[in-house]
N, C-alpha and C positions, 0 to 999 in steps of 0.2 A: 504494500500500500504506500501511497505517496504521503509526504508530510504536508501540513497545512500550508497553503500558499503555493503549492506545487501542482502541476498537472501531469497526469500519466500520459506522456507523449506516445508511448508504445500503443496505447489504446485510442487516444484522441488525435493522432497525428494529422489526419486529413481534415478533421473538423477545426483544428486550430487555425488552419490557413483560411477558413471561412470566417470564423468569429474573432480570432485574435485572442491573445492571452488575457487582456484586461476584461473582455466580455465573458470569457470562460470562467475566470475567477469570480466575477459577479454572479454568474449562474450557479456556481458551486456554493453560494451563500443564500440561495433562494429556495423557498418552500412553495410548493404548488398543490392546490386542492382541485381534484377533478370530480365533478358530480355527474353521475350517470355512466354506467359501464356497459352499455350496449356497444354495437360495433364502432360507432363514432368515438365514444369516450375512450375505449381501449386503444383505438388507433392513435388518438392524441397522446394517451399515456405512454404507449410504446415508444413513440418518437421522442418524447420528453425524457423518458428513462435512458434511452440510448445516448441522447445529447449530454446528459449529466447535470442534474440539479442537486441541491443539497438533500432534498427529500421530496417524496411524492406521496400524497395522501388521497385515498379513494373513498367515495361515498356512493353507494347504491345498494341498499339492503333488499331490493326487490328480488324475488326468486327467478332463477333462470327459466326461460321458456324455450321450447324447441325452436321457434322461429328466430331466436337470438343467434343461433348458429349460422344464420345466413351471412352475417358480417362480423360476428364476434369470434375471432380465430383462436382464442384461448379456452373456449368452452367445448365440452363434448356432451353427448347424450346422457352420460352418467352424472352430469352436473345439473340436470333439470331439477328444479325445486330448491336448489341451494342458493344462498345470497350471491348476487353477481359480484359484489366487491370482494368478498372473502375468496371466492374461486379465482378471480382475476389476480388478486394480490400475489399468490404463490408464483404464477407464471411471469408476472411483470418483475418480480424481485430477482428472477434468474437472469434478466437481460443485462444488468450492470451492477456489479458488486459495490460500486461507489454510491449507489442511490438506494437508500432504504425506502421501502414501500409499506405504508401503514393504511389502516382502515379507520374511517371516522364513523362512529355509530349513529350520530344524530347531527342535524343542522341547527338544533335549537339553542345550543350553547354559543352565544355571541362572542364570548371571550375567547373560545377556541378558534372561531372563525377569524378573529383579528390577528392570529398568529401566522397567517399566510401572506406571502407577497403577491401571489396571483391566484384567483379563483376562476375556474372554467366550468360553466354550467352547460350541459349538453341536453339531448332531447328527452330526458326523463322528467324535467321540471316544467311546470306550467309557466306561462308568460308572467302571470301575477307574482309567482314565487321568484322568478328571475328579477323582476323589477324591485321587489322587496330586498333581495340579496344584494343587488347592484347598488341600491341606495346606501345600504350599510357599508359596502366596500368603498364607495366613492367618498363617503364622509370620513373614512379612516385611512385614506391613502393606499388602498389595496386595489391593484389592477384587476379588472373584471372582463371576462370574455363569455359571450353567450353564442351557442351554435346549435344547429339541428339540420338533419337531412330528412327529406320526405320523398322516397322514390328517386326520380331523376332530378329532383330539386334540392337545393341546400341554401343555408344562410349563415352569416356570421356577423356578430356585433362586437365592437371593442370599446372599452372605456378605461383609459389609463390615467384618469384624474384631471384636475384643473390645470396642473402644470407638469408636463412630462418632458424630460430632456433626452433628446436623441444625441448620443455622442458621435455617431458616425452614420449619416443618413444613407450612404450607398455601399459602404464596405469596399469600394474600389481603392487601389493604390493611389496615393496623391500624385497628381501630374507634375511633371517638371520639364524644363526645357532650357536651351542655351539662348541667351539674349545677344542680338547683334547691334541694337541701337535703342536708346531711350531719348525721346525728344523732350524739350522743355515742358510741353503740355501733358507729359506723362504717357505718351504713346510708346508702347514697348513692341519692338519688332523681333521676330524669331530669326535665328540663324539658318541660312541655306533653305529657305522655304519649308521648314519643318513646322507642322501644325501644332498649335498649343493645346487644342482640344478642350479649352476652358469654356464655361458658360457664363452669361451675365449673372452677376451676384456672387460668383465664386470669390474666394480670397486667396491672395498669394503673399509670399515673403521672398526676399532676395538675398543672394550671397555672391561674393567674389566680384562685385562691380567696382570698377575703377573710375574715379571722377565724381561719382555720386555715392561716396562711401557711406553716407548716412542711411542709404537704403538697406545697408547690410546689418542694421542694428536689431533685426528680428521683428521690426514692426510689420503689421499685417495690412494689406491694401485690398480694397474691393475692386473687382474687375468689371470693366465695361468692354464687351467684345466688339471689335471693329471689323473683324474678318477672321478667316482661318489662321492667318499668320501674324496678327497684331491685336493688341488690346490696350486699353487705357486705364491708368490708375489715379489720374488727377495730377494737377500741375506739380512739377518738381523743380521749377524755376529757381526757388530759393535755396535748393540743396546743392547747387553747383552745376557743372557741365559734364555730361557723360563722355568718357574716354574710350573704354573698351571692357570686354569681358562681362561676366555675370550669368547667374543661373536663377530662374524663378522656380519656386516649389509651391504647389497648392497647399493651403492650410485648411483642414477640415474644421468648420465652425459648428459648435453645438446648435441643434435645432430645438426650439421650445414649442410644444404643442399643447392645446387645451381640448378636453373632451367633455361632452355633455353626457348625462346619465341616460339610461335606456328610457326612463319615463319622460325626461325632457325632450329626447330626440325623436320619439315616435311620431309626433305630429309634423315634424320638419326634419326629415332624415338627411344626413350627408352620405352620399353613395360613392363607393369605388366601383366603377364600371369595368367588369372583367371582359365583356364582349360587346363592342360598340355596334355590332350587327343586331344586338338585342337591347339597345339603349333604353327602349320604352318599357322593358319588362321589370326593371328594378322597382319602380313605384308600384306596379301591379302586384308583384310578389311581396312587397312590404305590407300591403293590405292583406294579401292572401294568407301569409303566415300568421298575421294577427287574427284573421278570421278563423283559421284552423284552431287556434287556442280557445276562441269564443265557442266554437262548435263543440270542442272537447268539454268545456265547462257545462254546456247544456245537455250533454249526452253521457254523464257519469264517467268521464275520462276517456271516452271512445272517440276515435277519429272517423271521418266519413268512410263508409264502406266502399270497397273496390268496385269501380264501374257502376256505382249506384247513382242513378239520375236524380232522385229526390234529394239525397244527401248533397249532391253537387249543386243543385238549385239553392238549397239552404245556405251553403257556403258562399255562393255568389251574392246572395241577398245580404249576408253579413258583411261582405267586402264592400258592397254598395253603401250600406249604412256607415261603415268606417270612412269611406271616401267623402261622405257628406260632413262627417265630424272632423276630418283631417284634410281640408281642401288643398293644402300645400303639397301633399304627397303626389297627386297626379297632375296638379296644375289646372288652371282655368280651361274649361272647354273639353277636358279629357274624361272619358268614362271608363268604367271597369271593363277589362277584357274578359268577357264571359267564357270564351273558348279556352283561354290560358288557365283561368282559375278552375274551370271544370276539370281540366287535366290534373291540376294540383290536387283537387278533391279525389279524383279517381286513384291517384298514386299515394295518398297520405299514409296508407298502411304498408307501403312497399319499402324495401331496404336494398340498396344496390352497392356491392363492394367497391366499384369504381368511384362512385360519388363519395362514399365514406372515406376512401383512401385520399381523394382530392382534398376534402375538408380536414381530414386528420393531419395531413402534412401542412396545410395552410395554418390551421389553428395552433398546432404545435410550434410553428415558426413564430407566430404572433406572441405566443407565451414566452418563448425565448427572448423576443424583443422586449417584452415587459420586464423580464428578469435582468437583462443586460444593458438595455439602452442602445444596443447595436442594431442599426437598420431602421428604416422609416416604418412606423406601424400603419396598418390598415385603418382608414378613418372614414366613417365609423361602421357603415353597413356594407356588406357585399352579398348579392344574390347571384346564384348560378343555376343553370339548368342544362340538361343535355337531351332535350326532346328528340333531337335528330337520331338518337340511338334506338328509338322505337322502330320495330320492323314494319314492313309493308302490311297495311291493314287487310288487304285482300288475301295475301298468303298466310298471315297469322292473325286472324280476327280476334279482337279483344272484347269479350263479353263477360258478364257476371259468371257465366258457366265456365268459360275457358280459363278464367283467372281465379277460380275459387281454390281455397286451400286444399291440399291433399295430405295434410299432417306430415309434412317433410321439412327438412332443414332449408329447402329451397322455396318454401311458400312465399316469403316476401319478394322473391324475384319473379315467381310465377304470377304474383299479383300485378306486376308491371308488364310482363312480356307474354304471359300465357303458357300453358303446359306444353303445347307443341313446340314452341320456341325453346323452352327449357330442355326438351329432349334433343333438339338439334344441337344445342350447346354441349350437352353431355356426350353426344356421339361424334364430336369433332376430333380430328387427328391433327395434332399441332407439334411444332418443333421449336424449342427454346434454345437459342445459342447463347450460352453464358449463364452462370447461376451465382453471380456476385451480388452486388447491392441491388441493382434493378431486377436481376433474376430472382432473388429471394422474394422481393415484393410482388413480382409478377406471379410466382408460384402460389404465394399466399392468396392472392385474389382469385387465381384459377381454382384453387381448392374450395374457396368459399362459393364460387358460382357453379361449381360442379363440372367445369370444363374437362372433357375427356373421360368422364367417370361412367359413361353409359356402356352398354354391351359392345358397341362398335367404336368406342372412344379410345384414344391413346395419347400420351404425352411423352415426347422424346426430349431429353435434356443432354447437352454435352458441355463440359467445361474441363479444360486440362490443368486447372489450377487447384492448389490445395489451400486450406484455411490457415490464415495467419492471425495473430492476436489483434492487429490493427483492423481486421475485417469486422470484428465483433461490435464495433461502434455503429455500424450501419447495415450489416447483413444479418438481420435479426433471427434468421432460422438457425444460426450457429451459436454454440456455447463454448466456454473455455475448454471443456473436455474434448471438443471436436478439432482443436488446433492440430494441424498436420494431416488431417483426413481430406479426402477428395470433396470438393464443394458440391459437385453434382450428386454424389451418393448421399451426403448428409442432408442436402436440401430435399431430395426425394423422400427420404425417411421422415423428415419433419412434416412435410405436407400430407404424407400418407397417414400420419398419426393425427393430423389436424382434421382430415376428412377421410374416414375409413373407406369411402366409396372409391378412392383412388388406389387402393392397394391392388397391386398387379397391373395397374394401368400406366405406370410410369416406367420408362426404360431409360436408365441413366448411363452415360458414357463419359470417358475422359479423353476423347479424341478431339484434336483441333480440326475445325472445319477449314479445309484448304485444298489446294491442288494435289497435295500429297496423300489425301484421304478420299479421293474421288472413287476409289474402288469400294470403300466402305459406305460412303454417302453417294450412291449411284442412282441410276434412273428409277429403279424400283422403290428406293427410299423416298426420293423427292416426289415422284408421281403419286405416292400413297398419302401425301399430306394435304390438309385443307388450307393451312396457312402457316406462316413462319413469324417468329418474334425474335428480334435481336435484343440481347442484353449485354452488349460488348463495350469495351472501353478504348478501342482503337479503330482508326479510320480504315486501315488496310483490311482488317477482318470484316468490318461492316460492308465494305465495297465488294468483297468476295461473295459474301452471302447474298448481297443484292444482285450480283450478276447471276448467281444460281437461281434466284427467285424469278428473275426476268426470263432466263432460259426455260425454266419449267412452268412459267406463267403462274406463280404462286403469289398471293398477297403477302406483304411484309409489313409488320408493325415495328417501327423504328423509334428509338428515343435515346436521350443522353442527358447528363447533368454536368454542371461545372459550378461547384459551390452552391450559391443560391439561384443560379440560372439553370434552366432546363428547356428541352425542346422535344416535341413529338412529331412524327411524320408517318403518314399512311401511304403505302405504295400498293396500288390496285391495278391488276392486269388490264391493259387496253383502256384504262381510264386516266391514270395519273402518270407523271414522270416517275423515274426511279430515284432511289437514294443517290446514285452516282451521277445523276444529271446535273447536279450543282455541287460545288465543292467550296470550302473555305479557302481564302487565299493562303499561300504558304507563310509560315512564320518568317519574319525578317531576321536574317542571320547577322551576326556582329562582324563588321569588316575585319580582316586579319590584321591590318595595320593598327587598328584601334586596339585589338586584343593584345598585340605584341608590345606596343610602345606608347599608345595614347588613350588609355581608358579615361572615361569621364563619368561613369555610373557604376554602382556596386554590381550590377549584372555583368559588366565587362570583367571586373576583377574576380568574380565568382567563376565565370567561364574560364578565365585564365588559370585560376587555381585548380579547377577540375582537370584541365589539360595537363598541368604540372604533375598532379597526383597520378594521372594515367601514365605519363612519361617516366616518372621515377619508379613507380611501384608495380606497374603492369607491363608496359611496353619494354622497358629495359630488361627485366627478368625474362620475358618471352624471347627477346632478341638473343640474350645469352644462351638460353636453352636451345634455340635454333642453331646458333653458332657451334655449340658443343655436340649437337647430334647430326648436323648435316655437313658432310665433308666439303661440299662446294658452296657453302653459304656465302662466304666472302666474294667469291667469283660471281655468283648470281646477283648479289647486292650491288656490286660495282657496275653492273650492266643496267640497273633499273634507274628510273627517274625518282625525284623526291630528295629528301634530306638524308643522303647516304652518309655524309660526314657525321650528322647527329647520331645515326644508328651505330656507326663504328665507334664513336666517342663514348656512347652509353655502354657498349660492350666492354670497351677498354677500362672505363671507370669502375664498372661493376666487378671486373676480375682483378685488376691491378690494385684497386683500393678496397679490396674485399675486407669486411669487418670480421674480427675473430671473437669479439665479446660486445656486450651492450655499450660499454664506454666508447668503443669505436663508432658505434651507430650514433651516439649523442654528438660526438665530434664531427661526424659527417654532416649531420643536420645543421650544426652551427656554421660550418663552412658554406653550406648551401644557402643559409640565411644571408650570409655576408655577400655571396655571389649575386643572389637574386634581388635583394632589397637595398644593397649599397653599391657594389661594384658595377652592376649592369645599369643602374640609374646614373652613376657618375659617368659611365661611358656614353650614355644617351646625351647627357648634358655636355660632354666633350664634343660629340658630333654636332649637337644643336645647342649652343650656349643660350642662356636665358635672354640675351639681347640679339639672338640670331634673327635674320631677316629672310623673307622668301625672295624668289627671283624678281618679283615685282616691287620689292621694297617694303612690304607689309611685315609686321612682327610675326615671326614663326610661331611663337607660343601665344596664340590667340584663338578665339572661337572655341571649338571643342577640344583643342589641345591645351592641356594644363601642364605647366612646367613642374616637374616632380622635385622632391627633396629626398636625398638618400637617408635611409633609416640607420640610426646608431643603436646597436643592440643593447637592450636593457632587460635583464632577466625578470624584473618586476613588472614589465609590461605584459599583461596576460596573453596578448596575441603573439608576442615574441616567444614567450615561454611555451605556449601550446604548439607553435610551429616546431620547436625543438622536440618536445615530448612526442607529438604525433609522428613527426618525421623519423625519429629514432626508433620508435616502436614498429613502424611499418617497414623500415629497413631491416630491423631484426627479424620480422616475420618473413621477409623475402629470403633471408639466409638461414632460417631455422634456428635462430638464437632466442634465448629467453629475454623478454622485455620487462616492463614494469608489471608487478603483480599488485593490483589495487591502485590506490591513488599515488601519483608520482611524488617522490621525495625531493623537495626543492633544494635541500641542502646537498643531496647526492649530485644533483645536476650542477649546482654551483661549484662544488669541488671538482667535478670532472672538467667543467669548462675553464676553470681557473688554471688548469695545466696546459692550456692551448696557446699557441702563437697564431694570431690571426694575420694573414698576409695583408699588406697595405695595397691600395689600388694604384695601378699604373695604367694610364690610358694607352690604347692601341690605335694606331693610325690606319691599320688595315681592316678594321671592323666597319662594315657597311650596314646602314640602317635605312629601311624603306620609310620615306617621309609621308607617303599617302598611297591609298589603294589605286589611284590613277597612274602612279608611276610603276615601272616594272620592278619586281622584287630583285634586288642585286644579289641575293643569296640563292636564287632559284637555279635549277638545272646544274647543280654541283659545280658552280663557278670557281670553286677552290682549285679545280684542275685535277686531272687524272693522276699525275705523279704524286701530288700531295696525298690523295686518297690511298694510293698504293702504299705510300710510306706509312700512313696511319694504320692501314691493315697489317703491315709487317710488324707493328709493335704489339699486336694482340698475342697473348700467351698461346703456346702450342695446345691444340685440342687434346692431344694424347696425354699431356701432363695433368689434365683435369678430368680424367676418366671417372665416371660415376658421379661427378659434381653436378648439382642441379639447383636452380633457384625456384622459389614458390611465388608465382605472380599473384598479386592481390586482385580479387574480383570485387568491384565496387558494390557495397551494400549500405544503403542509406539508413535503414531502420535499426541497426545494432549500434547503440550508443557507446559500447565498450570497445569497438574495433578500431577506433581512432580515424576512421575515414572522413566523417564530417568534421571532426576536430581539426584535421590537417587542412581540409579545404577552407573551412571558416577562418582559421588562423592565417593561412597563406593569402586568402582574399583580403582580409582586413589589413595585413601588413602592406600589401600592394595599395590598398585604398589609402592608407596613411601616407605612402609615398606621394600620392596624387591629391591629397586633401579631399578625398571623397568620404562621405559619411559611412562609417562601418555598419555591418549587419550582425545580428545575433545568429546563433547556430540554427535556430528554427527557420529563419528566413533563408539562410544559406542552404539548409537541407531542402527547403521547398524549391529553390531555383536549381541547385545542382542535381537534385534527385528527380527533377521534372515531375513533381508530385501534382496529381490532379486533386484540387480541393473538393471535398465531398461532405455532405451532411444528410442525415436520414430523412429530414423533413422534405427536402427537395425530391429525393428519390421516391418517397411515398406519394407525393402529389403528382409527379410526372407519370408514375405507374398507374395511378388512378385514371388519368386522362387517356392513357393507352388502352385501358380496359373498357372505357366507354366507346372507343373506336372499334374494339373487338366485336361488340354486338353487331355493328354494321357489316363487318367482314363476314361473320357467321351467317348473317341474313342474306348475303350475296348482293348487297346494295351496290348498284353501278352508277348511282347519281353522284357526281363529283361534289355537288353542293351539300350533300348530306355529311361529307367527311370534313374533319377539322385538323389542320396542322396547328400545333400550339407552341407558343414561345412565352416563357415566364421568367421573371426575376423577382423572387420573393423579398429581396432586400428593399425594393423601391416602394411598395410592391407593384409589379406590372404584369398584366396578362394580355396576351395578344393571340387572337385566333384568326385563321384565314383558310379559305378553300385551298386544297392542294392545286398545284399547277398541272394542267392537262398535258397528257403525253403528246408530243409533236407529231404532226401528220406529214406524209410525203406522197408523191404521185409519180407514176410512170404510165405512159400511154394514156388510157382513160381510167386507170385504176388508182384508187387511194389506198394508202396503207399506214399503219402506225409505226413510226420510226424506231420505237423502243421495243414494242411487244410482238410485232409481226415478223414472220420468217416464212420461207418456202419449205414445206415438209414433204420429203420424199421417203417412201417406204422401201426397205429391202436393200441388199448390197448391189445397187444398180451399177451399170457400166458407165464409163465416162461419156460414151456416145449417147446413151439413153438420157443422161442429164442434159446434154446439149440439145438433143431433139425435143425433150420435154419443154424447155424454155422457148424454143423456136415455135413450137406448135401451140402450146397452151398459154404462153404469156406474151407472145410477140416480142421476145427479147433475144438478141444475139449475144451469147456469152463471148467476151473477149479475153477474160482471164479468170482462172479459178485457182484458189489457193487453200491449203490446209495448214494452219499455223503460219510459219514463215516459209513454207515450201510451196513453190509454184507448180501446180499439177498440170495446168493447161494454159496455153496462150495462143491466140489466133495466128501469131507470127511464128510459131514453132515450125521447123522444117517438116515436110511431109513424112519423112521416115520416122521422126520422133512421134508425130501424131498417130501414125498407123500403129506404132508399137503400143500406144496407150489406149486408144479409143475403145477397143473391144474388151479391155480389162475391167473387172469389178473395181469399184472405187477403193476398196481396201488394198487391192493389189497395186493400184496406181500409187497409193501412198507408200506402200512397201518399196516399190521400184524407185521412187524419188527420194525417200528419206532413209532407205536402207534399213528400216526397222519395221517390225510387225505392228499393226494396230493392236494394243493390249486387249486380252480376252474379256476384261470387265467392261470395256467401252461398248455401249449399246447405241450411242448416238454420236454422230460426227458433225462438226460445224465446218462448212466450207464458205469462204468469203468469195464474193462474185463481183466482177466488173462486167457491165453489159451495155449494149446500145439498144435504144428503143426502135420502134418501127420506122421512125424518121431518120434513123442512123445517128442520133445524138447520144452521147454518153450520159447515162442516168444513174442516180443513186437508188439502189434497191436493197431489200432485206437480204440477210444471209440465208444459206441453205442448211437445213437440218436433215441429215440422212439417218433414218431410224433403221438400224441394221437388222 
């Protein structure tokens, strides 16, 4: 367990990059009460427990009913009749050992209620009781959230008090940029047309400005944006005249918000609109949800009956009365939407896993905002519906008869979709690729809705990863005892226990889906599926699965998260574009010249430090091992391009300066410190003195180039000390020596270093340094000369004298805090940052950048998966109306929700025929001959084939000589491939793809689909 004030980074590593340490520590001092433990309440509780608060208290003494199992994943049929909170407590307590989970027996003791920071009331409390509870909370500075879901509808209300301070409204890294000019009126211009990305009302501070030094005093200035490359901060006339240099850094200013109580806000609500296509529904549903509670009061706690017209009429009348009492809700001239509220009445007894997951993630995130002050809260109401998920009324008629309960766990879903549709869901065959964070949530929702549980249903899962401790923070199907086991295996066990109907219906695998497993995932496998769902964390794997889905014409549900951001995409055959149709722009790489000599941001020094780590502890040992095991290694190396001199020098240093004890490793690290942070900096300043000028007379050290200062070693400087400690221990690891055992002994290091003579710097006139990336690299192409390289190679020790000697290369591992990897990179990065007057970074930030960690939090995962599962209903129903589907984009930090229709698949045309450019192809059956293919297109499609290829091999071209054509035309296509490629078509291949170039009947070259040969 961690000490007070510390955070278990091995568990919360990815969440830390979302919330930050300050917000995490605030959360760990917050107590939360959740009232109502049906599906919505437990979904919220699960996400909050995973995120890590001080304690979680539950209240819901009502007995478990069979219908609760439709969305309450911690219940089983054996729990029917037991108190919901008592049953849920045990399972929730397993999720996070740092979060104690208690049960509150009664809400009557006000003194007890005042002990919580946040109270969340879900769908088990009446509106009047919520109002009463909210008034108590508001008066005593307790944050309050009310939420409920009714079928495909849901609502949330937040009240964080009269004065709530948001410490960081967006959670984004503060922007910064290099200044090229500041005019007297305060107009600040960016260097080299770099965008500042600021917005009106942002605040900035300045550093390193010459001529207007008073701007460097830490004062904060409000920004007026003048364009993408300039902004104004107000007159600086009195402060002097700008000369050169300068960096602006955005300053996050606290945001103060004021909230009204539930009672005060009901007549005049403030809405967050989550879908502007349904802008007019917020007011309607505001009245509708109030009307539901009035109906409940009139009918002994019962909601309107499913598809019951009289109950629906009564609900609409109640809403109309409310509209008259609350005229501001709909606005002048607007009346109640009878159709919408009738649907709300019809669905009031329904419960849908996707809607519950959406609100469970959203409300849990709002709870964390209340605890921490991080991110902008939702203010104050949000209503959501997914009526597009309802299947076609003709195919699946919804009546009182088709939606009546059958005394099953699926009754609340049957109430919405009908029994026939529920059977279609149960008999679906689906493939889940990945069972990590999104995969766990997906499977939980599938278990609840009974997907694949029918006599003809099946769920296939594959994931080649095993469970690590850091997964437990957001992959809720896994427990500490599962660490080290296969994710797909544990996930399938967990959901089979959650819903026994899935036993024997899940086939789990540990195979990666890719070209190398096409014999396993072949035609029979793909053709047997109804649809595919991705739960992957990398683009390459996603695009491969997408290509397979396009080839086999399978719908694909795609989603991803990044911290508080998430997206969902639906790919429907012959309707939408595919996942691969649009791609994010590639990441901007750091110019080599900047990395080597002219860093100006901490990202640059971290990248440099990671490459230094790889060079010292991975590449050098690997090169040594190659040299010792390959007799012709030097000969081959001298022939190749690249840094041959560097490779030979690293081998020479590793063997000639071989350490024999740990003291030797410490001394090596000290000499490397001097070389990297003192001598190389002095050499740079020798080549380019601080008063150097460019060829056009401008100062060399200006703009992004910062003149560095050599570091003078100081054992009391933590970054200097940790460079030595980590460097020495990693060198010892390479050579199989024993390093520090436990915490390093400063006195031992001090004694060892005091025995050393540190060589003084002597500048070298033969050292060439590239001044910018526009110039050619003077050290490229082995310009040191062949003779010098030969001489260097000759100094290497004889291979025969080192028989059996071998080094152990380091394999970078970011998550082990005892292995010195991040310690070395953080220290090296900070030491270089000190050279260049760049603000240093702590190990957490260094680990995030060096380890390329994807920030993640359970709340976003839950919400995004909920949205995917609402699209799943449309896929199961076979809906081909593009307007019925939604692609989603969310950022819970703001909070922002954006929904759009998918982009339609592009259409093409040849002769008089139209075709789908993504989904269509020419299908030919059997192992046809090359001539039969050519004749088919001539006769059936009016197309003359000019070229035909299989992969990179050209099988046919109209310009081939007659002898070659005669040889091939009569052969079956597999034999043509064998003839051209000199290899057989593998036995497991049942379909072949041929690319085609063709002329239309007018003789014009036209773009046409590819050919699929079904062997």
